[in-house]
N, C-alpha and C positions, 0 to 999 in steps of 0.2 A: 498428222499433228506436227506442228513446227516447234522446235526447241531452240533455246538460246544456249550456246556453248560459252558459259561465263568462266572466270577464273575458279570459282567454287567447284565446277565440274572437273577440275584438274587438281583436286586436293590430295590425290593419292601419293604424290611425290615421285612417281615413276610412270612412264608411259604405259607400261603393261598393267599397272594397277588402275590407271585412269580408264583404260579400255575395259577392264573387268567391271569397273563401276558404272559402265554405260547401261546397266540394267538397274533401274530405280526400284527400290523396295523389293528386291529379289526374293525375299522369303515371305512375302505377303501376296499370294497368287491373285487375290481379289483386286489389289491395287498396283501390282507390278507392271512396269513399263519398260520395254526394250527399246532404247533410243535408236538402235541400229536396225529396227524393223523396216524403216524407210531408207532406201539407198541414198537419198539426198542428205540425210542426217549423217550417214557414215562419211560421206565426202566433206560435209561441213565440219565434222569432228577432226578430220585430217588437217584442215586449214587452221582450226582453233588450236590444235596441238602445237603447231608452230609458233603460236602466240603465247599460250598459257602453260604448256607442259613444263614440269621441273627439269626435264631432260632436253629441252629445246636446243641448248648449247651443243649437245652431242648429236642430235638428229636433225636439227633444223625444222623446216616445214615439210612433213612427208607428203608424198603424192597420194591421191585417193586410191582406194582398193578397187581394182577392176572387177567388173561384174562376175567373171568366171571364178574369181578368188574369194568372193564374199562369204560363201558358205564355209569354206575352210578357215577363213579369218574368224568367223563367229565361233567355230569349233575350238579354235585356239583361245579365244576369249574365255570360253567356258572351262577349258583345261587350266588356264591361268587362275581363274577364280577358285576352282575346286582344290587345286594344289595349295595355294597360299592360305585359304581358309582352313584347310586341314592342318597345315603347318602351324598356324597361329593357335589353333585349338589343341595342339599336341596330339593329334590323331595320326593313325598310320597313313603315310604319304607315298609309299612305294608305287602303287598302281597309278596314283594321280601324277607322280613325277614322270613315270613312263609315258602317260598320255600327253603331258605337257611337252616333253622332249620330242615326241613324235609329231605333235601339232606344230611346234616351232621348226622342226626339220622340214615339214611340208612347206611352210611359209618361206623358209630360206631358199628352198628349191624353186618354188614357182613365183615368188615375189621379185619385183625389180628392186635394184638398189635405190634406197631413198624413199621407198614406198611405205605406207603405214603398216602393212603386214610384216615387212622385213624389219622395220625399226621396232615394232612391238615385240617381235621374236627376240631381237637383240636385247631389248629392255628386260624381258622375262629371264633370259639367260644370264644377264648381268646380275639380276636379283638373286638367282640361284647361287651364284659364285661369290656374291658380295656379303660383307659383314652386315649390311643394312637389312638383310633378310630377317635377322633376329629382332629388328626394330619394327617389323610389320605388325600392325594392329587392325582390329575391326572396330569401326566407330560405334560407340555406345548409343548413338541415336539412330543413324540411318543404315548402319550395317555395311558401309563401304570399307574397303581395304585402304590403308594408308601407312606411310612410313613415319614413325614417331622420331623426329629429329630433335626433340627437346633435350636439354642438357641432362635432366634426371630421368628421362624415359618414362614420363608419367602422363603423357597426353592420352586422352580417352575419346576425343572427338576428331573427326577428319578435318573440320574447319571450325574454329572457335566462333567466328562471326556468324555462322549459320547454325550448325548443329549445337554447339556449346550454348549459344544464346537461347535457342529453342528449349533446351533442357532446363537451363537456369530460369527462364521465364515461366515455364510450366511449374517448376518447383516452387517459385515465389507465389504464383497464383494459387496453387493448391494449399500452400502453407498459410497464406493470408485468408483464404476462404475458410480453412479449418478454425482460425482464430475469431472469425466474425460470429456475433451472437445469433 
């Protein structure tokens, strides 16, 4: 299956979160899709990250993940997702933090400078040490992780033009449907 890597796919606000969000509908096993299941998509993601990622000024266009590193990269993706979801939900994070640090260390040891795996590890470590970690949210529509950079910290959707519009349109439809005779 071919996917299009559009700006919406980089709504996380940090490369590490965009990587974690590469699993669509993560908590719906019947409809869940891992966009990195095809190696070509992993390579296409690296190229698109250079164009759309919020951290492209820091990392540029990362090189693709070499085949021998792909399984470790996916393991890091899962560690990023588990840790930041637990953090947002105020759950115990100690074990998830240890897994994330171990996965990032592996990527930093085996990844080349400027590669997607190395830059994703750097992005995750930046989020751990940055005040923006407190601004990470889970989208109320699609479940993606994103950084809420709104002034009053009230954003509830990863992307207003996609998830926000879907929720508002559904609310309008159901409200109107309920008022009809």
